[in-house]
C-alpha positions as CSV (number, residue, x, y, z in Angstrom):
1,X,-32.5,18.8,-10.7
2,X,-30.1,21.1,-12.5
3,X,-29.9,23.5,-15.5
4,X,-27.0,23.6,-18.0
5,X,-23.8,23.0,-15.9
6,X,-26.0,22.4,-12.9
7,X,-27.6,19.6,-14.9
8,X,-24.2,18.0,-15.4
9,X,-23.5,18.3,-11.7
10,X,-26.8,16.7,-10.9
11,X,-26.2,13.8,-13.2
12,X,-22.7,13.2,-11.8
13,X,-23.9,13.4,-8.2
14,X,-26.7,10.9,-8.9
15,X,-24.3,8.6,-10.6
16,X,-21.6,8.7,-7.9
17,X,-24.0,8.4,-5.0
18,X,-25.9,5.6,-6.8
19,X,-29.3,7.2,-5.9
20,X,-32.1,4.7,-5.9
21,X,-34.7,7.0,-4.4
22,X,-36.3,10.1,-5.9
23,X,-36.1,11.3,-9.5
24,X,-33.6,13.3,-11.5
25,X,-34.5,16.2,-13.9
26,X,-31.8,17.4,-16.3
27,X,-32.5,20.7,-18.1
28,X,-30.5,21.6,-21.2
29,X,-27.4,19.5,-20.4
30,X,-24.3,20.6,-22.4
31,X,-22.9,17.1,-23.0
32,X,-21.6,18.5,-26.3
33,X,-20.9,22.1,-27.1
34,X,-22.2,21.9,-30.6
35,X,-25.2,24.3,-30.8
36,X,-25.9,26.3,-33.9
37,X,-24.2,29.5,-32.4
38,X,-21.0,27.7,-31.4
39,X,-18.2,29.1,-33.5
40,X,-16.3,26.8,-35.9
41,X,-13.0,27.4,-34.1
42,X,-14.4,26.3,-30.6
43,X,-12.4,23.0,-30.6
44,X,-9.2,25.0,-30.7
45,X,-9.8,25.8,-27.0
46,X,-8.3,22.4,-26.1
47,X,-5.0,23.6,-27.4
48,X,-5.2,26.9,-25.6
49,X,-5.7,25.2,-22.3
50,X,-2.0,24.2,-22.3
51,X,-0.6,27.6,-23.2
52,X,0.7,29.2,-20.0
53,X,-1.3,32.2,-18.8
54,X,-4.0,32.0,-21.5
55,X,-6.7,30.1,-19.7
56,X,-6.7,32.7,-16.9
57,X,-6.5,35.8,-19.1
58,X,-8.6,34.9,-22.1
59,X,-12.2,36.0,-21.9
60,X,-15.2,34.2,-23.3
61,X,-17.9,36.8,-23.6
62,X,-21.7,36.3,-23.4
63,X,-23.1,37.2,-26.8
64,X,-26.4,37.6,-28.6
65,X,-28.9,35.7,-28.4
66,X,-27.9,35.1,-24.8
67,X,-29.7,31.8,-24.8
68,X,-33.1,33.5,-25.2
69,X,-35.4,33.2,-28.2
70,X,-38.1,35.5,-26.8
71,X,-37.3,38.9,-28.4
72,X,-38.7,41.1,-25.7
73,X,-36.8,39.3,-22.9
74,X,-33.6,39.3,-25.0
75,X,-33.9,43.1,-25.6
76,X,-34.2,43.6,-21.8
77,X,-31.0,41.5,-21.2
78,X,-29.1,43.4,-23.9
79,X,-30.1,46.7,-22.4
80,X,-29.0,45.6,-18.9
81,X,-25.6,44.6,-20.4
82,X,-25.4,47.9,-22.2
83,X,-26.0,49.8,-18.9
84,X,-23.4,47.7,-17.2
85,X,-25.8,46.3,-14.6
86,X,-24.3,43.5,-12.5
87,X,-27.3,41.1,-12.9
88,X,-25.3,38.4,-14.7
89,X,-21.7,37.6,-15.6
90,X,-20.7,39.4,-18.8
91,X,-17.8,37.0,-19.5
92,X,-16.0,34.0,-18.0
93,X,-12.3,33.2,-18.2
94,X,-11.3,30.3,-20.5
95,X,-10.2,28.4,-17.4
96,X,-13.9,28.1,-16.4
97,X,-14.8,26.6,-19.8
98,X,-11.9,24.1,-19.2
99,X,-13.6,23.0,-16.0
100,X,-16.9,22.5,-17.8
101,X,-15.0,20.3,-20.3
102,X,-13.6,18.2,-17.5
103,X,-17.1,17.8,-16.0
104,X,-18.5,16.8,-19.3
105,X,-15.9,14.1,-19.6
106,X,-16.8,12.7,-16.1
107,X,-20.5,12.7,-16.9
108,X,-20.1,10.8,-20.1
109,X,-18.5,7.9,-18.3
110,X,-20.5,5.2,-16.5
111,X,-24.0,6.5,-17.3
112,X,-25.3,2.9,-17.8
113,X,-24.8,2.4,-14.0
114,X,-27.4,5.0,-13.1
115,X,-30.6,3.8,-11.6
116,X,-32.5,7.0,-11.0
117,X,-35.6,7.7,-13.1
118,X,-34.5,10.6,-15.3
119,X,-36.3,13.3,-17.3
120,X,-34.3,15.3,-19.8
121,X,-35.8,18.5,-21.2
122,X,-34.0,20.1,-24.1
123,X,-34.8,22.7,-26.8
124,X,-34.5,21.7,-30.4
125,X,-33.0,25.1,-31.2
126,X,-30.6,25.3,-28.3
127,X,-27.7,27.5,-29.6
128,X,-25.2,26.2,-27.1
129,X,-25.7,22.4,-27.2
130,X,-27.7,20.4,-29.7
131,X,-30.2,17.6,-29.2
132,X,-27.2,15.2,-29.5
133,X,-26.6,15.9,-25.8
134,X,-30.1,14.9,-24.7
135,X,-30.1,11.9,-27.0
136,X,-26.8,10.7,-25.6
137,X,-28.0,10.9,-22.0
138,X,-31.2,9.0,-22.7
139,X,-29.5,6.3,-24.8
140,X,-26.7,5.8,-22.2
141,X,-28.9,5.8,-19.1
142,X,-31.4,3.6,-20.9
143,X,-34.9,4.2,-22.3
144,X,-36.5,2.2,-19.4
145,X,-35.1,4.7,-16.9
146,X,-34.9,7.9,-18.9
147,X,-37.2,9.9,-21.1
148,X,-36.9,13.1,-23.1
149,X,-39.1,16.2,-23.7
150,X,-38.2,18.3,-26.7
151,X,-39.1,22.0,-26.7
152,X,-40.0,23.7,-30.0
153,X,-39.9,27.4,-29.2
154,X,-36.8,28.1,-27.0
155,X,-33.1,28.5,-27.1
156,X,-30.8,27.4,-24.2
157,X,-32.3,29.3,-21.3
158,X,-35.5,27.1,-21.3
159,X,-36.6,28.1,-17.7
160,X,-37.2,31.7,-18.8
161,X,-37.8,31.4,-22.6
162,X,-41.0,30.9,-24.6
163,X,-41.5,27.3,-23.4
164,X,-41.1,28.0,-19.7
165,X,-44.7,27.1,-18.8
166,X,-44.2,23.7,-20.5
167,X,-41.0,23.2,-18.6
168,X,-42.7,23.9,-15.3
169,X,-45.6,21.7,-16.1
170,X,-43.3,18.8,-17.1
171,X,-41.3,19.1,-13.9
172,X,-44.3,19.2,-11.7
173,X,-45.8,16.2,-13.5
174,X,-42.6,14.2,-13.3
175,X,-42.3,14.9,-9.5
176,X,-46.0,14.2,-9.1
177,X,-46.4,17.5,-7.2
178,X,-50.2,17.8,-7.5
179,X,-53.2,16.8,-9.4
180,X,-53.4,20.4,-10.7
181,X,-50.0,19.9,-12.3
182,X,-51.6,17.2,-14.5
183,X,-53.9,19.9,-15.8
184,X,-51.0,22.2,-16.5
185,X,-52.2,24.7,-13.9
186,X,-50.4,26.1,-10.9
187,X,-52.1,25.9,-7.5
188,X,-51.8,29.0,-5.4
189,X,-53.5,30.4,-2.3
190,X,-56.6,32.1,-3.7
191,X,-56.5,34.7,-1.0
192,X,-60.2,34.3,-0.7
193,X,-62.5,32.7,1.8
194,X,-64.1,29.4,0.7
195,X,-67.5,31.2,0.6
196,X,-66.0,34.0,-1.6
197,X,-64.3,31.4,-3.9
198,X,-67.6,29.5,-4.3
199,X,-69.6,32.7,-5.0
200,X,-67.0,33.7,-7.6
201,X,-67.2,30.3,-9.3
202,X,-71.0,30.7,-9.5
203,X,-70.5,34.0,-11.4
204,X,-68.2,32.2,-13.8
205,X,-70.8,29.5,-14.3
206,X,-73.5,32.0,-15.0
207,X,-71.4,33.7,-17.7
208,X,-70.7,30.4,-19.4
209,X,-74.3,29.2,-19.3
210,X,-75.2,32.5,-21.0
211,X,-72.4,32.2,-23.6
212,X,-71.1,35.5,-22.2
213,X,-67.4,35.1,-22.9
214,X,-66.9,38.8,-22.7
215,X,-68.3,38.7,-19.1
216,X,-66.0,35.8,-18.3
217,X,-62.8,37.5,-19.5
218,X,-63.9,40.8,-17.7
219,X,-63.5,38.8,-14.5
220,X,-59.9,37.9,-15.4
221,X,-56.6,39.5,-15.1
222,X,-55.2,41.4,-18.1
223,X,-53.3,38.3,-19.3
224,X,-56.0,35.8,-18.3
225,X,-56.2,33.0,-20.9
226,X,-58.8,30.4,-22.0
227,X,-57.3,27.1,-23.2
228,X,-59.2,25.0,-25.7
229,X,-57.7,21.7,-26.8
230,X,-58.1,19.9,-30.1
231,X,-57.4,20.5,-33.7
232,X,-60.4,22.5,-34.8
233,X,-61.7,26.1,-35.1
234,X,-62.3,26.1,-31.4
235,X,-58.7,25.1,-30.5
236,X,-56.2,27.5,-29.2
237,X,-55.2,29.9,-26.4
238,X,-57.4,33.0,-26.1
239,X,-55.6,35.6,-24.0
240,X,-56.5,39.2,-23.0
241,X,-58.4,41.7,-25.2
242,X,-57.3,40.2,-28.5
243,X,-58.1,36.7,-27.3
244,X,-61.6,37.8,-26.4
245,X,-62.2,38.9,-30.0
246,X,-61.1,35.5,-31.3
247,X,-63.1,33.7,-28.6
248,X,-66.3,35.6,-29.4
249,X,-65.8,34.9,-33.1
250,X,-65.7,31.2,-32.4
251,X,-68.5,31.2,-29.9
252,X,-70.9,33.2,-32.1
253,X,-69.8,31.8,-35.5
254,X,-72.7,32.0,-38.0
255,X,-72.0,28.6,-39.3
256,X,-72.9,26.9,-36.1
257,X,-75.2,27.4,-33.1
258,X,-73.9,29.6,-30.3
259,X,-71.6,27.8,-27.8
260,X,-72.9,27.3,-24.2
261,X,-71.8,25.3,-21.2
262,X,-74.5,23.6,-19.2
263,X,-75.3,20.5,-17.1
264,X,-72.8,21.6,-14.4
265,X,-71.9,18.9,-11.9
266,X,-70.6,19.4,-8.3
267,X,-67.5,21.6,-8.3
268,X,-64.4,20.6,-6.4
269,X,-62.3,23.4,-4.8
270,X,-58.6,23.0,-4.1
271,X,-56.6,26.0,-2.9
272,X,-57.0,28.5,-5.8
273,X,-58.6,26.1,-8.2
274,X,-62.2,25.1,-9.0
275,X,-62.7,22.0,-11.1
276,X,-66.2,21.6,-12.6
277,X,-67.8,18.8,-14.6
278,X,-69.9,20.3,-17.5
279,X,-71.2,19.9,-21.0
280,X,-70.3,22.0,-23.9
281,X,-73.3,22.4,-26.3
282,X,-73.5,23.9,-29.8
283,X,-76.3,22.8,-32.1
284,X,-76.3,19.0,-32.2
285,X,-73.0,18.8,-30.3
286,X,-73.0,17.7,-26.6
287,X,-69.5,17.3,-25.4
288,X,-68.9,16.3,-21.8
289,X,-65.8,17.2,-19.9
290,X,-64.3,19.3,-17.1
291,X,-63.7,23.0,-16.7
292,X,-60.8,24.1,-14.5
293,X,-60.4,27.7,-13.2
294,X,-57.4,29.2,-11.4
295,X,-58.5,32.1,-9.2
296,X,-56.6,34.6,-7.0
297,X,-57.9,37.7,-5.1
298,X,-61.2,37.7,-6.9
299,X,-59.7,37.6,-10.4
300,X,-59.7,34.7,-12.9
301,X,-56.1,33.8,-13.9
302,X,-56.7,30.8,-16.1
303,X,-59.6,28.8,-17.6
304,X,-59.3,25.5,-19.3
305,X,-61.7,23.1,-20.9
306,X,-60.9,19.4,-21.0
307,X,-63.4,17.5,-23.2
308,X,-63.7,13.7,-22.6
309,X,-63.6,13.1,-26.4
310,X,-61.7,15.8,-28.3
311,X,-62.6,14.0,-31.5
312,X,-66.2,14.9,-31.1
313,X,-65.4,18.6,-31.1
314,X,-62.9,18.3,-33.9
315,X,-65.6,16.6,-36.1
316,X,-68.3,19.2,-35.2
317,X,-66.3,22.5,-35.4
318,X,-64.2,21.5,-38.4
319,X,-61.0,23.1,-39.5
320,X,-59.4,26.1,-37.8
321,X,-60.9,29.5,-38.3
322,X,-59.2,31.7,-40.9
323,X,-58.8,34.7,-38.6
324,X,-56.2,37.4,-38.6
325,X,-54.2,36.3,-35.6
326,X,-51.4,38.8,-36.2
327,X,-51.1,42.0,-34.1
328,X,-52.2,45.3,-35.5
329,X,-49.8,48.1,-36.1
330,X,-50.9,49.8,-32.9
331,X,-50.6,46.6,-30.9
332,X,-47.1,46.0,-32.2
333,X,-46.1,49.6,-31.2
334,X,-47.7,49.1,-27.8
335,X,-45.7,45.9,-27.2
336,X,-42.5,47.5,-28.4
337,X,-43.1,50.4,-26.0
338,X,-43.6,47.9,-23.2
339,X,-40.1,46.6,-23.9
340,X,-38.5,50.1,-24.5
341,X,-39.8,51.4,-21.1
342,X,-37.6,48.8,-19.4
343,X,-34.5,50.1,-21.2
344,X,-34.8,53.8,-20.5
345,X,-31.4,55.4,-19.7
346,X,-33.1,57.7,-17.2
347,X,-35.8,56.5,-14.7
348,X,-39.1,58.4,-15.2
349,X,-40.3,60.7,-12.4
350,X,-43.3,59.8,-10.2
351,X,-45.8,61.6,-12.4
352,X,-44.7,59.8,-15.5
353,X,-44.6,56.4,-13.7
354,X,-48.3,56.9,-12.7
355,X,-49.2,57.9,-16.2
356,X,-47.5,54.8,-17.6
357,X,-49.2,52.6,-15.0
358,X,-52.7,54.1,-15.7
359,X,-52.4,53.9,-19.5
360,X,-51.1,50.3,-19.4
361,X,-53.8,49.1,-17.1
362,X,-56.5,50.9,-19.1
363,X,-55.2,49.4,-22.3
364,X,-55.0,45.8,-21.0
365,X,-57.7,45.6,-18.4
366,X,-60.2,48.4,-19.2
367,X,-61.8,50.6,-16.5
368,X,-60.5,50.5,-12.9
369,X,-61.9,47.8,-10.7
370,X,-61.9,47.1,-6.9
371,X,-62.0,49.4,-4.0
372,X,-59.9,52.5,-3.6
373,X,-57.0,51.7,-1.2
374,X,-57.0,53.4,2.2
375,X,-55.0,56.5,3.3
376,X,-52.3,54.3,4.8
377,X,-51.5,52.8,1.3
378,X,-50.3,56.0,-0.4
379,X,-48.7,54.2,-3.4
380,X,-51.7,52.0,-4.0
381,X,-54.1,54.9,-3.7
382,X,-52.1,57.1,-6.1
383,X,-52.0,54.3,-8.7
384,X,-55.7,53.6,-8.3
385,X,-56.6,57.3,-8.7
386,X,-54.4,57.6,-11.8
387,X,-56.1,54.6,-13.4
388,X,-59.6,55.9,-12.4
389,X,-58.9,59.1,-14.3
390,X,-58.8,57.1,-17.5
391,X,-62.2,55.6,-17.0
392,X,-64.1,55.3,-20.3
393,X,-61.0,55.6,-22.4
394,X,-60.8,52.9,-25.1
395,X,-58.1,50.3,-25.2
396,X,-56.8,51.7,-28.5
397,X,-56.6,55.2,-27.2
398,X,-54.8,54.0,-24.0
399,X,-52.3,52.0,-26.1
400,X,-51.6,55.0,-28.3
401,X,-51.1,57.3,-25.3
402,X,-48.8,54.8,-23.6
403,X,-46.7,54.4,-26.8
404,X,-46.5,58.2,-27.2
405,X,-45.4,58.8,-23.6
406,X,-42.7,56.2,-23.9
407,X,-41.4,57.9,-27.0
408,X,-41.2,61.2,-25.1
409,X,-39.4,59.6,-22.2
410,X,-36.8,58.1,-24.6
411,X,-36.0,61.6,-25.9
412,X,-35.4,63.1,-22.4
């Protein structure tokens, strides 16, 4: 398995060693350097390779968009470069690009001799190398041995960009890592006893039987999400406070009977997962399927509904709801502040850090939960106390306070 130049190395190794066991995963392979951000004069590099001294002295600098479509992550990378942090190479000599070209030439020869099962994952909008690279590999290796996944919301750095979860899911499924991977959910140690996990699952069940989606999301982390498949008004990913509002609008829509889950079967527990047969009911609709919960340390990370027949729900719920899915002005300012705080030229003092933590937690998770840390955990105790002081403050007020505090820190 490899990414970018590592992907080329992985292909060449599998080809030379004639691997017959295992599987090969190739992420964003630059067979061709023909992405949309590649300058028109790039082919001239082949002439410069032969000019004495130029390959070693000429710099090829890393430039915007840095292979990242996600604007927040890209802003963090740009700020780190601006501060001169040594987290990533700022440039490479032309001699290195020459070696990549040599490697590309080796990889393109003899691909039909490969026998490894191969998965190629590539972004349609890759700015460095177009889909021609992925298509070439799949065609040359052969459709019987190779298949391709195309990502629709990333640039070159697919492992960290918007489609990173899809990349992880596809990799796990291709390797057959676990049954949970087939559900698109990561399995982790729940850090809970089996009894505590079962009791927590019963609480989730009670909320769903009552149609209490607010209670369900209150048991989750600040970025907990509910995944609903299909192509109807119920479909989508409902995440955090804003997702709760959309989820409640669907569940209590006046055009239909309220949504409930009932007829729960016997749950199956696996590490930090609970998988539960159930029936979604709404008016005349009875849709059987499976609920899957990912849990850690007494908090819900992920909840997904997998109906046996998605078409039943599509027919009943109808077309998607016409809701205002865009962020409010306050939410946009809050999200921008969350990016800006990572790019401050001067680190905040401890008091400001505690205020930032408390305001962010109050805005995204509501009132403080859990037990106050003991005396030995001084940092945890201070953070808990700072958050507890915000008890009762609305999410909107906390977002406004957080945004204002970041503005003040930017001016110091």
